C-alpha positions as CSV (number, residue, x, y, z in Angstrom):
1,M,130.7,59.2,129.4
2,T,131.6,55.6,128.6
3,T,129.2,53.1,127.0
4,E,129.1,51.2,130.3
5,T,128.2,54.3,132.2
6,A,125.6,55.4,129.7
7,R,123.8,52.1,130.3
8,L,123.4,52.7,134.0
9,P,120.1,54.1,135.3
10,P,120.0,57.9,135.4
11,I,119.5,59.7,138.7
12,D,118.5,63.1,139.9
13,V,120.5,64.8,142.6
14,M,119.2,67.0,145.5
15,I,121.6,69.0,147.7
16,P,120.2,70.9,150.8
17,V,122.1,74.1,151.4
18,A,122.4,76.5,154.4
19,A,124.5,79.6,154.6
20,K,127.5,77.9,156.1
21,D,127.5,75.4,153.2
22,L,128.0,78.0,150.4
23,P,131.9,77.9,150.4
24,N,131.7,74.1,149.8
25,L,129.0,73.9,147.2
26,D,131.1,74.2,144.1
27,A,133.5,71.6,145.2
28,C,130.6,69.3,146.1
29,I,129.1,69.6,142.6
30,T,132.5,69.4,140.9
31,G,133.1,66.0,142.6
32,L,129.7,64.8,141.7
33,R,130.0,65.7,138.0
34,A,133.5,64.2,137.8
35,H,132.9,60.9,139.7
36,C,129.3,59.9,139.6
37,R,129.1,57.0,137.2
38,N,125.3,57.1,136.8
39,P,124.1,59.7,134.4
40,V,123.0,62.8,136.4
41,R,119.9,64.3,134.9
42,S,119.7,67.3,137.1
43,V,121.3,68.9,140.2
44,N,118.7,70.5,142.5
45,I,119.7,72.8,145.3
46,V,117.2,73.4,148.1
47,G,117.9,76.5,150.1
48,S,116.8,80.0,151.1
49,A,116.1,82.3,148.1
50,R,118.3,84.9,149.6
51,L,121.3,82.6,149.3
52,R,120.9,82.1,145.6
53,A,122.7,85.3,144.6
54,Q,125.7,84.2,146.8
55,V,126.3,80.9,145.0
56,R,129.5,80.9,143.0
57,T,129.6,77.9,140.6
58,G,129.9,77.3,136.9
59,H,127.7,74.2,137.1
60,V,124.1,74.3,135.9
61,V,121.8,73.8,138.8
62,Q,118.1,74.1,139.6
63,W,117.2,76.2,142.7
64,I,114.3,75.3,144.9
65,D,113.3,77.9,147.5
66,E,113.0,76.2,150.8
67,E,110.1,78.4,151.8
68,A,108.1,76.9,148.9
69,V,108.4,73.3,150.2
70,S,106.3,71.6,152.8
71,P,106.8,71.6,155.6
72,T,108.5,75.1,155.7
73,P,111.3,75.9,158.1
74,A,108.9,77.9,160.2
75,S,106.5,75.0,160.5
76,V,109.2,72.7,161.7
77,E,110.4,75.3,164.3
78,A,106.9,75.9,165.6
79,I,106.3,72.2,166.2
80,L,109.6,71.7,168.0
81,C,109.0,74.8,170.2
82,T,105.5,73.5,171.1
83,A,107.1,70.1,172.0
84,G,109.5,71.7,174.3
85,G,112.7,71.3,172.4
86,D,115.5,73.6,173.7
87,H,118.4,72.9,171.4
88,H,117.5,75.5,168.7
89,N,118.1,72.9,166.0
90,S,115.0,73.1,163.9
91,S,117.2,73.5,160.8
92,W,118.7,70.0,161.6
93,Y,115.3,68.4,161.3
94,F,114.2,70.5,158.4
95,Q,117.0,69.3,156.3
96,Q,116.2,65.7,157.2
97,L,112.6,66.2,156.1
98,I,113.8,67.8,152.8
99,K,115.6,64.5,152.1
100,L,112.7,62.3,153.1
101,N,110.3,64.3,151.0
102,C,112.7,64.5,148.0
103,F,110.3,62.8,145.6
104,R,107.4,65.1,146.6
105,I,109.6,68.2,146.4
106,L,111.2,67.3,143.1
107,P,108.6,66.1,140.5
108,S,111.0,63.6,139.0
109,T,110.2,60.6,136.8
110,V,113.4,58.6,137.7
111,Q,113.3,55.8,140.2
112,H,116.3,56.9,142.2
113,L,117.3,60.2,143.7
114,L,120.7,60.8,145.2
115,V,120.7,63.2,148.2
116,L,124.1,64.7,148.9
117,D,125.2,66.8,151.7
118,A,126.7,70.1,150.4
119,D,129.9,69.6,152.4
120,Y,130.8,66.2,150.9
121,A,132.7,65.5,147.7
122,L,133.4,62.4,145.6
123,V,137.1,62.1,144.8
124,D,136.9,58.8,142.9
125,D,134.4,57.1,140.6
126,V,131.3,55.8,142.4
127,M,128.3,53.9,141.1
128,F,125.0,54.6,143.0
129,V,122.6,52.4,141.1
130,E,123.4,49.1,139.3
131,D,122.1,48.4,135.8
132,D,119.7,45.9,137.4
133,G,118.1,48.8,139.3
134,R,119.5,48.0,142.8
135,S,120.8,51.0,144.7
136,Y,123.9,51.1,146.7
137,L,123.5,52.1,150.4
138,A,126.6,52.8,152.4
139,F,127.0,51.1,155.8
140,G,128.4,54.4,157.1
141,Y,129.5,55.0,160.6
142,P,129.1,52.4,163.3
143,L,126.0,52.8,165.4
144,Q,128.4,53.0,168.3
145,W,131.8,54.7,167.8
146,R,134.3,52.1,168.8
147,L,137.7,53.1,167.3
148,D,140.2,51.1,165.3
149,T,138.1,47.9,165.1
150,R,135.7,46.2,162.7
151,Q,134.0,44.4,165.5
152,H,130.8,46.3,166.1
153,A,127.5,45.6,167.8
154,I,124.1,47.2,167.8
155,P,124.1,49.4,170.9
156,A,121.5,49.1,173.7
157,R,121.0,52.9,173.5
158,H,120.9,55.1,170.4
159,S,118.6,58.1,169.9
160,A,118.1,57.4,166.2
161,I,117.0,53.8,166.9
162,T,114.6,55.0,169.6
163,A,113.1,57.6,167.3
164,A,112.8,55.2,164.4
165,T,111.0,52.5,166.4
166,R,108.6,55.2,167.8
167,L,108.0,56.3,164.2
168,L,107.4,52.8,162.9
169,A,106.7,49.9,165.3
170,E,107.9,47.3,162.9
171,W,111.3,49.0,162.2
172,R,114.4,47.3,163.5
173,P,118.2,47.8,162.9
174,V,119.5,45.0,160.8
175,D,123.3,45.4,161.6
176,P,125.6,47.6,163.7
177,Y,126.1,50.3,161.0
178,S,124.1,53.5,160.9
179,G,124.0,54.3,157.2
180,M,125.0,57.9,158.1
181,Q,127.6,59.0,155.6
182,H,126.5,62.3,154.1
183,H,124.6,60.8,151.2
184,M,121.8,58.5,150.4
185,V,120.3,57.0,147.3
186,F,116.5,57.0,147.8
187,D,114.4,54.5,145.8
188,R,111.0,55.9,145.0
189,Q,109.2,52.6,145.8
190,I,111.0,52.0,149.1
191,L,110.5,55.6,150.3
192,A,106.8,55.6,149.3
193,D,106.2,52.4,151.3
194,L,108.0,53.8,154.4
195,M,105.9,57.0,154.3
196,R,102.7,55.0,153.8
197,R,103.3,52.7,156.7
198,V,104.2,55.7,159.0
199,E,101.1,57.6,158.0
200,D,98.9,54.6,158.5
201,Q,100.3,54.0,161.9
202,H,100.1,57.6,163.1
203,E,97.1,58.8,161.1
204,R,98.8,62.1,160.3
205,P,101.2,63.4,157.7
206,F,104.6,61.8,157.7
207,W,106.5,64.9,158.6
208,E,104.3,65.6,161.7
209,A,104.8,62.0,162.8
210,F,108.5,62.3,162.3
211,L,108.8,65.4,164.5
212,A,106.5,63.9,167.1
213,T,108.7,60.9,167.6
214,I,112.2,62.4,167.8
215,E,114.1,62.4,171.1
216,H,113.8,66.1,172.1
217,A,116.4,65.8,174.8
218,K,119.1,65.1,172.2
219,W,120.6,67.5,169.8
220,T,120.5,64.8,167.1
221,G,117.3,63.0,168.2
222,A,116.6,61.3,165.0
223,S,118.4,60.3,161.7
224,E,116.8,60.1,158.3
225,Y,119.8,58.0,157.1
226,V,119.4,55.4,159.9
227,L,115.7,55.3,159.4
228,Y,115.8,54.7,155.6
229,R,118.8,52.4,155.3
230,H,117.6,49.9,157.9
231,F,114.0,50.0,156.6
232,A,115.2,49.3,153.1
233,A,117.5,46.5,154.2
234,K,114.7,44.9,156.2
235,F,111.8,45.2,153.9
236,F,113.4,45.6,150.4
237,P,116.7,43.6,150.5
238,E,116.2,42.7,146.8
239,R,116.3,46.3,145.8
240,I,119.5,47.4,147.5
241,R,123.2,46.5,148.0
242,S,125.1,47.5,151.1
243,R,128.7,48.5,151.0
244,H,131.5,50.1,152.9
245,L,132.5,53.4,151.2
246,D,135.9,54.5,152.4
247,A,135.9,58.2,153.2
248,I,137.5,60.9,155.3
249,D,135.6,63.6,157.1
250,I,136.9,66.8,158.7
251,I,134.7,68.0,161.5
252,Q,135.0,71.4,163.2
253,P,133.0,74.0,165.1
254,A,131.1,76.3,162.7
255,E,132.0,79.4,164.7
256,N,135.8,78.6,164.3
257,A,136.0,76.8,161.0
258,L,139.5,76.7,159.5
259,W,138.9,74.1,156.8
260,T,136.9,74.3,153.6
261,L,135.8,71.4,151.5
262,T,138.3,72.5,148.8
263,D,141.1,72.4,151.4
264,A,140.2,68.9,152.5
265,V,139.9,67.6,148.9
266,T,143.3,69.1,148.1
267,S,145.1,68.0,151.2
268,V,143.6,64.7,152.4
269,R,144.2,61.5,150.4
270,R,144.8,57.8,150.8
271,A,144.4,54.9,148.5
272,G,140.8,53.6,148.3
273,V,139.1,56.8,149.6
274,K,136.0,57.5,147.5
275,A,134.7,60.7,149.2
276,I,135.9,63.5,151.5
277,G,133.8,65.7,153.7
278,C,134.4,68.9,155.5
279,H,131.7,69.7,158.1
280,S,131.2,72.8,160.2
281,F,128.8,72.0,163.0
282,L,126.7,74.5,164.9
283,N,126.6,74.0,168.7
284,Y,129.5,71.6,168.2
285,R,130.2,70.7,171.9
286,N,126.5,70.7,172.8
287,R,125.8,68.3,170.0
288,I,128.6,66.0,171.0
289,A,127.4,66.1,174.6
290,T,124.1,64.5,173.7
291,M,125.4,61.9,171.2
292,D,124.7,58.7,173.2
293,Y,126.5,56.6,170.6
294,I,129.9,58.0,171.5
295,P,131.4,56.2,174.6
296,D,132.1,58.5,177.5
297,Q,135.9,58.3,177.3
298,L,135.9,59.3,173.6
299,R,133.2,61.9,174.2
300,S,135.5,63.6,176.7
301,Q,138.4,63.6,174.3
302,L,136.2,65.1,171.5
303,Q,134.8,67.8,173.7
304,T,138.2,68.9,175.0
305,T,140.1,68.7,171.7
306,H,140.6,72.1,170.1
307,G,140.4,72.7,166.3
308,A,139.4,70.2,163.7
309,L,139.3,66.4,163.8
310,M,139.8,63.9,160.9
311,L,137.4,60.9,160.9
312,E,138.4,58.1,158.6
313,L,136.2,55.1,157.6
314,D,138.3,52.2,156.4
315,Q,136.0,49.2,155.5
316,G,134.0,49.7,158.7
317,A,136.8,50.7,161.0
318,L,136.6,54.2,162.4
319,H,139.9,56.1,163.1
320,I,140.0,59.7,164.5
321,A,143.0,62.0,164.5
322,H,143.7,65.7,164.9
323,A,143.3,67.5,161.6
324,T,146.1,70.0,161.9
325,P,148.3,70.4,158.8
326,P,150.5,68.9,157.9
327,L,148.3,65.9,158.0
328,G,151.2,63.5,157.7
329,R,152.0,64.2,161.4
330,T,148.5,63.8,162.8
331,E,148.1,62.3,166.2
332,R,145.5,59.6,166.4
333,L,143.1,59.9,169.4
334,G,142.9,57.2,172.0
335,R,143.2,53.9,170.2
336,T,141.4,52.0,172.9
337,A,138.6,54.5,173.5
338,G,135.2,52.9,173.2
339,R,136.5,49.3,173.3
340,G,134.5,48.5,176.4
């Protein structure tokens, strides 16, 4: 650790884990330990107790049983069933609530907590909190997936925007980027204010209000990252800095996953890339079918493409190609898809 790094504010890290994430967890933590410039006080894994014995990593971690947190997975599933949700995706919302409840789950004394998806690895040095206490929030993917351009606009229709404005009437998107990029630095003060405002408006616990305001017709009917990033940028601009974080993500159906995170980190590289993800999605095509931020032409291509895809964020421009080795001969998907 350099003197400069040692002066940066420390952070705790929380990583939610499901069974499908176990092959990626060690690569995720290895990248974090090698490339996080802020001192990492602790790495905390939230997952089922039965998974703990299956974890293979030489890194020191703290394990938090997901059944001991509130709300429990069963509580989330029960509320969604009562509301008439039919996507069988309660685990999707449970992991979002883990992140939004991170300071309540982890009795930390630090001001900032990095939540990291288990299938995402840093591959170059990244600072998450400046020495002045301001946290870096990634612009992430565009709110509407228009390919090969940096000219984006806030879409007229987006399920995460609809859910967020239901959750908090004063919430508004501040720019055309989602903040969705498989990690988030939560500031204790900002997150506490968000939860207080929501609970005052709905007169119920935050997590109940969150589940009551999602779009149940969508597989991804809300986004914790969209909610938090735009809230922080609107109400606490002096406490954050926004940035593009160049990254590459492999996406594939969970039932036919060919790539691991280690494969992706080993095989995928370009200058400037700071992080690489390898994501295996449950109900892959059903999920894409309800993503209203993907234009119809591109959605059709994604649903009919077999195998894995490589998504590349390059300073706000989104490129998509087939992720079939050797990657040097990938064929980029329709360059004009989504330009209308």
